[in-house]
N, C-alpha and C positions, 0 to 999 in steps of 0.2 A: 325199889326199880334196881333192879338185877342187871351187872353191871356186864355180864357174861355166861353166855349159852358152852360153854364148856373149857374145862379146868386150863387147855392153855393157853385159852383166851384170858381167862381171869390171870394165868401170870404174867401175859403181855402186858393188861393193863396195870394191875398192880405194881409191875416195873416201871408206870411211868411210860412204857418205849411201845411203841404203836409195830414194831417188827419183832417183838415178843421175843426182845433178848433179856434172857432171866439172870443176867447177870448184873443188872443195872445195881447198886446197892439200896438197902432197904434208906438208909440216910439222906441219898439224894430224893431216891423217890417222893417222901417225907417231906423234903424242901421244894421239891416241884409242884406238889401236887396235896390238899388238906389230907392232915393224918386218918387214914383209913376211909379217905374217899374215893379210891380206886377199887378198893375189895369190896370180894360178892357179897358182905352182909351189912355193910351200911346202906340204909335206908334213905329215899331219895320223895320227893314229889313224884307223882306220875304213876303209881303201881309198877310191880312187878312184869319183865319182861316186855318190858314197852318198847327195847330198841337197841340196837351198838352206840357207842361213844362214836365221835369224829376222829377224824387221823389226826396224829399229834404231831410238831416239825413238818406238817405240809397238809394239801389237800384242798378242796375249794373251800369249803368252811373258815380252816385256819388262816385262808388268807383273806379273805373276806374280812373277817372278822380284823386282821390288819390292816387291813384298807378303813374299816369304820374308824378302827383305833387313830390309825393316822389323820382321819380326814377331822377328827375331832379336834385330836392335840391342834390342828392347824388352825383350826377355827377359833375356839379361844386361846389359845397362845400364839399364834401370828398375831392378831389384834393386839393382846397386851404388849407384845414387845415391838411395837410398833408406836406405843405409846409416847414416844420422842419425838415424834411428825406433832400431838395434839400440844405437847407440853411447847413447842417451838411459837403454836399458834396460839397458846393460853399467853406467852409473856409476853405479846405485843400485841394484844386485843382485848377491848373490856368485854366482862365486867373483873376480866381475872387478871387486867395487866400489872406489872410490878409486886402480882404479890409471892412470897417467897418457898412460900408450902405448894408449890404447884408441882414438885417432885416426887412431894408424898404421895400423892394418886396413883402415879404407876407403879412406885415401891411399893404401894399400900396393894394395887392389887394382885401384884406377884407375889406377894411375899405371903398374903393369906390364902394365894391359892398352894403355895408349896406347905405353909403351917397347918392345915387342915387336914393336909392328906394320911397324914395315920390315923385319925378319928374318925374320918372316911370311912377308909379301910374297915377300922374295929366296929364299926356302926353294922356295913357289911354282913361282918361275920358275926353280929350279935344279933342282926336282925334279917336274914338270908331271903326272904319270901321276898322282901323289899328291896333288896341289892338290885333287882332288875331294873327297876325306873328310877334308879341316882343317875344315870346321866339326863334322861328326860327332863325330869325337875332341873339339873344344872343349866341344861342349856335355855329353861325357859327363864330364869333367874339371871342368866346373862341380857338376857333380850329385852326381861324387862328393865333393867341397872341398867342398858343404855339408854332407855326409853325416859327414864328419869332424869338421867342426866342432859338430859337434851330439856330441861325446865329449870337446871342451877342456875342460882345467879351469884353465886359466891362458891369460895374452893374450898368452905369445907362441906357446902352440899353435893361438889363433886369427890371430893377424898371420898362422901359416905356411900356415893352410888358407884361413880365411874370404879373406885377403888373400893373399898369393902366388898359391897354387893356385889359386884361383879367378880370379886375376887372369891367371895363363895359359889360362886354358880362355877367359876370356872374348874373350881374345884372338884363339887357333882361333878362336873362333863367329863373329865378324865382319868378322874381315880381310878373308876372300877377297870381300868386299859391292866394298870400295874396288878388289880386282884386275878385276873381271868389269861394274862397275858401269860404266865406259867401253869394256866392249864391248856394252852393252845400250841408252848414254843418250849421245849426244853435245850437240847443241844444247837438249837439256832436263836435259845433266848435274848443275848447281847445282839445279835444281827435284827431281831425284832423290836426289840426297844429302842436301835440304832434308827431304823426306818419311823418308829412313829415320831420319836423326837425330831427327825427332820422333815416333819410335815408345819413344823409351827415355823424352818426356816424355810419352806415353801412360799407359805402366805406370808412370812416376813419381807418377801420379795417381791407382793403382791399387792399387801394390804399400805403399804406407805404412799406412795404415787399416786392410788386409788383414792386414800381419805386425804391426802396432800391436793389433789384436784376438785373434791368435793367441800373442801373447807375453802375452798378459791373460789369457787363459782356459787355455791349457795351457804354458806355458813356453817357455826360449829351445829346449827341443833337441827337443820335439814342432815346433817352428816350423821350425827349418831344414830337419827330415827332411821334411816337407810342401810345405816349398817347394824340395827338388829332385824329388818326385816331380810338384809341376805343372808345374816349369822341364820335363822330360825330357817329358812327355805333349804337352806344346804346341807341343816344339820339333821333336818327328822328325817330323810331316805335314810342314812345311814345308823338312825338310834336299831333298827331290827336286828343289825348284826354287831352290834357289840353287845353280845352278851356271852354268856360262860359258856366253857365246854360240857360242862360236866352239870346238871340237873340240881337245884338247891337241892340242899337237905333240908330234912324236915324238922332238926331241932339246931342250934346251934353250935360252932362246934370252938366252946372255948377254949379248947388246949391249942388250939393255933395262936391262941393271944397271951402264950408265955412272952414276956417281955425280959428277961435275969439277961439278955442280952448286951443290956441298955448300961450292965455296968460290969463288960465287959473291958479290958485293956484294950483288943483288936479295934472294936466299935468305936470307940472314945476318940482309938488316931485318927484314925479314917474321919470320923465325925467333925474334929477337930479341923483337919485340913478341909475337909466341903464347907466349915460353916463360914471360914474366915475368908477362902477364894470367890463365897458369893458376896462378900462384903464389897468388892470392888468388879466382882464381874459386870454388872449391872451401867457401873456409872458411864461408857461408852455409848452404850446403845443410846441412853437418855441426855448426857451433855456435846455428843460428838453433830447434832444438829445443828447445835446452839453456837457453839463452836466454828463450827464450817459459817453460818453469817459473816459469825465477832471476826472474821478474815475477809468476808466482801462476794460468799456465795450469794446464790439466790435460793428461794424456796426450794424450789424444784432441785437443783444439785445439792442442798442442804439435805434433802429426805434421803439422796442417795446412799449417804453415807450409811444407814440404818438398813435399808437394802441390799448393800452389799456385805453388810456381815450377817445378814440372815441366808443369803445364798450361798455365802460361803459356805455355814452352818449345817445345809443341808449333808453336802459333802462329807463335810468332818461325820457329823451322827453315826451318819453310815457309816465308814468307815472303821469309828474307832468301836461300833458296837462287833463291827467283823472281827477284829483285833479282840475285842474282848471275848470271843468264845474261844482263842487260840493260845491268846497268852495272861501269864499274872496281870491284874489289872493296876498295880503299882507300874508296871512296863510304858500300860497306855497311859495313865498318870503323866508318869515323866517326859513323854513325849507332849502332852499338853501344859505342863507347868512350863520347862524348858523355852519351848516355843513362845510361849503366851510374853513370858517375863523380856525375852529378848526382842520380840516386837514392840510390847506396852511402851520403855523404854528408849530404847533405838529411833523406833519410828513415829508413834505418837508425839512420842517427847520433841520432835526433831520435826513434824508437820506441820511448818509455817507456810505451804500452797494445798491447793486442792487433790494435785494429783498425789503426794507424798500422802496427803490423809487416806485418799482410799487405796493405797496398798496397804497402809495399816490396817482399814477396813476390813480387805479381802484376809489378811496373816492372821485377824486376828480372830474373826467367824471361824477361819480351817483351825485351829490351835486353842482357843480359849473355848471354842462352840463345844467340841470335843470331851468335854470334864463330864457332864451329865450323862452323857453314853456309858461310863465306866460304873455306873454305879449298878448293873447287873452284876458287875466282877465284885463288884465290892460287897454288893448283898452276898454273892455263894460265898466269899472268903469267911466271909462274920457268920457265916449258916454252917463252915466247917469248924470255928471255930465254940462254937452256939451250936449245939447237936436239938435242943430242943426248941429249937426256934425256926421258926419259917419264914421265908424270903421275901414270901409276898409284905409280910410284916415289919420287916427289915428294911425295904424297897425304901418306903415313903416316909421311915424316919429319915432317910438320907434329904429329902424334898423339907422335910420341918426343918432338919441344919440347914439348908439352903435357903429358905423362909426365913429364920432367924436372921442373916446374913442380909439378905435384901429387905428387909423392915429396917434396918441397922444401918443400913447405905442410905437411906434418905435424908434422914437429920444429920448424920454423920458426913456426905457430900454438902450440904448445905452449911455446915459448919467450916469444912475444911476452904469452899472458898471465901468466904467471911475472913477465914484468917491466912492464907496469902499473902504472903510479904515477900514474895516475890517478882510481885508484878514488876518488870522496868529493869529488872537487875540482873536475871538470868536470860541463855538466849533458847532459842524457840519459843517451843508450847510453855517449859518450865516457866518464863517468863511474861504469860500473857493472860494470865489471870487464872490458867488452870493447871498448871503446875503442879500442885498439891494434890489434884486428880490424879494425875498420868501417876505418879509415888504411891498412892495410895492405892490403883487399879495394878501397879507394877509388885507391890509389895504382897497384897494379900493372894497375889496368883503366886508366887514363890512360897508361901506360909501352905497353901491349900496342895504342895507336894511334901508334907511333912511326913507320909509316909512310906516315901523312897526312903527316905532316911532314916526311917522305922525299920524298914523290912530289913534294911543293911543288919540293923542293931540286934535282927534276932525277934524285935516285940512285936511284929504282926507276922 
């Protein structure tokens, strides 16, 4: 497929800029788009002179893609981030009551969804003709996993269905957005990613009370089956617009799979902070409902802890994405890190009543929730230090690091709860049996800002 009908148009498209700006560096262009994919000689399916490409950074098609990406993000991640409500239910109802591995279900689902992201991206690059259908396959797997979970009679079965299978489906559903976002947005990429990430916050506000109500009225089996139907009905209309801006190449673009950046100092510093931050990031969303119940809150009141975090996350993701288009990524990480550490140690640590706990939830969502919205800027920085790397491949490796931290956080949190020796001997939440979780969350958030110090030392 010829992508231009004039020399001027070709210059515009090859620059990755819809306004024809010929000054954009080739280095920036190849990070934003597949190498050679915008140039006239690249062969695409569909034959020559099939048509022009849609506008970058705006236009109806770009915004429809972003809407579809946000909706799929909202459906698969909003449900996963609401697992704290399920955990609260499983922990007090048979046949799962008393199981010490319930937390593994949620961390497994989210961890696998993050962990498989780079491999999904590489599969899409190596088999471009199948890439368009990955999201559809993912939604089907997600819905089937929820139905299978409804028949589970043991925690192990829940881990396999609601954990492993759901994580695989979630990864397939949303990961194509990473590859396609760099085709649709260049100057506004950070904002676009932030808006997409905010989708999970919106659904995180809606899903917890809905799930709580369904669990109370109809039980876990009906809730899981109804959830599968709702997810399928809501997702299908948006799958059509969840597509690339560029037509698929006729052959795999193996040159995009240059992974030498994995050995660079810049990548490993950012990845260290990212992975360690993930160790503690999810602990509040998993344990706050249970902690709220331990201080006398009802099921509805306790579920609002997750809702408040997710609602705050919406604003945090969009704002941090907006900032990442304008400031160095470590500046954004600094805001998130300092705010999160203070909120965890001084708000959650002394949240002995529901009002203070709610204040912490809002603060945590606003501050910690924006950390992932810095990834677009982080990927660009790693790409600048590694010119042969493709930012669309770098980004999912940040998700891989988050997945490692997330998977490790499940067993770690269980071990911390068992080893808590502060109960009854310290003030506030520190002496409630959850003190070690507070310290772990705060400490990992602090280490998550290691790139800030590294920049001061000119290491990044």
